[in-house]
C-alpha positions, 0 to 999 in steps of 0.5 A, spaced: 907 456 801 900 454 805 901 448 809 895 446 812 890 440 811 884 443 808 889 448 803 884 446 797 879 449 800 883 456 800 888 455 794 888 452 787 895 448 786 899 447 780 906 445 778 910 445 772 917 442 771 922 446 768 929 444 765 936 448 767 943 446 765 944 441 770 937 438 772 930 440 773 926 445 777 920 444 780 915 450 779 909 450 784 904 455 784 899 456 789 893 461 788 888 464 793 881 462 791 878 468 794 880 474 797 876 476 803 877 481 809 883 477 811 890 477 808 892 471 804 898 469 801 899 466 794 906 465 790 910 460 786 916 456 789 922 453 785 925 447 788 931 443 785 929 436 783 935 433 785 936 436 792 929 438 794 932 445 796 928 451 795 931 456 790 927 461 790 920 463 793 916 469 789 910 471 794 904 476 793 901 478 800 894 481 798 891 484 805 885 489 806 886 496 808 881 500 812 882 507 813 881 510 820 881 517 822 879 519 829 876 513 831 871 512 825 872 508 818 873 513 812 875 508 807 873 502 804 877 495 804 882 496 799 887 491 797 895 492 799 899 489 794 905 486 797 910 482 793 916 478 796 922 474 793 927 470 797 933 467 793 936 462 796 944 459 795 947 453 797 953 455 802 957 449 805 951 444 803 946 448 807 941 452 803 941 459 806 937 466 804 941 470 800 937 476 798 930 478 800 926 483 795 920 487 798 915 491 794 909 494 797 903 499 794 897 501 797 892 506 794 887 510 798 882 515 795 887 521 796 894 518 797 899 513 794 904 509 798 909 505 795 916 502 798 921 497 796 926 494 800 932 489 798 936 485 803 942 482 802 945 476 806 952 478 807 954 472 812 956 477 817 956 475 825 951 478 829 954 479 836 950 482 842 955 486 846 953 483 853 955 476 850 948 474 852 947 470 845 951 466 841 954 468 834 949 467 829 953 464 824 949 457 823 954 454 818 959 454 823 954 451 828 953 445 823 960 444 821 962 443 829 956 437 829 960 434 824 955 434 818 956 429 813 951 431 807 953 424 803 950 421 809 943 424 808 944 422 800 945 415 802 939 414 808 932 415 807 929 420 812 928 417 819 922 420 822 918 426 819 914 431 823 907 432 823 907 438 819 912 434 814 907 428 813 901 433 812 905 436 806 907 430 803 900 427 804 897 434 800 902 433 794 900 425 794 893 426 793 894 431 787 900 426 784 905 431 784 911 427 787 914 422 782 918 421 776 917 426 770 921 425 763 920 431 758 924 427 753 918 423 751 
């Protein structure tokens, strides 16, 4: 999701509130206004309304491709369509990436390139054989810190980073925060 102060210059932002069996899900859509000579990301963010945890991210990366041969440009700018979907899962009170799905297609005048990739988070520990880095299971690290999710449900946010403040200000300008009722 584009988190910059002048995002409205480059993106159109829209949202929808979806209903699930347990609660509501915010669907935030950010669409690029113009595709230029640099790559740009557009997509959809799904957020749990009660916890504000990210459930899924669907993004499209549009990037120009220029074909070169022996130091000379032989093709014009073409768009390479790349789609990435990340699914999140709540594990021990922490939202972690469960799967990553990547699909890419590049069309040239003579060739067509296509690849797909699916990555699964198996929860395995990754260790360096030389023992220079700690185990990568962050859930265990958080557990050792005596993380109490109930504390954060009862307390307001103590301090926000400048990036968090900027993101909230962007949404408040469009009145995207608030209480919504679909029953009316």
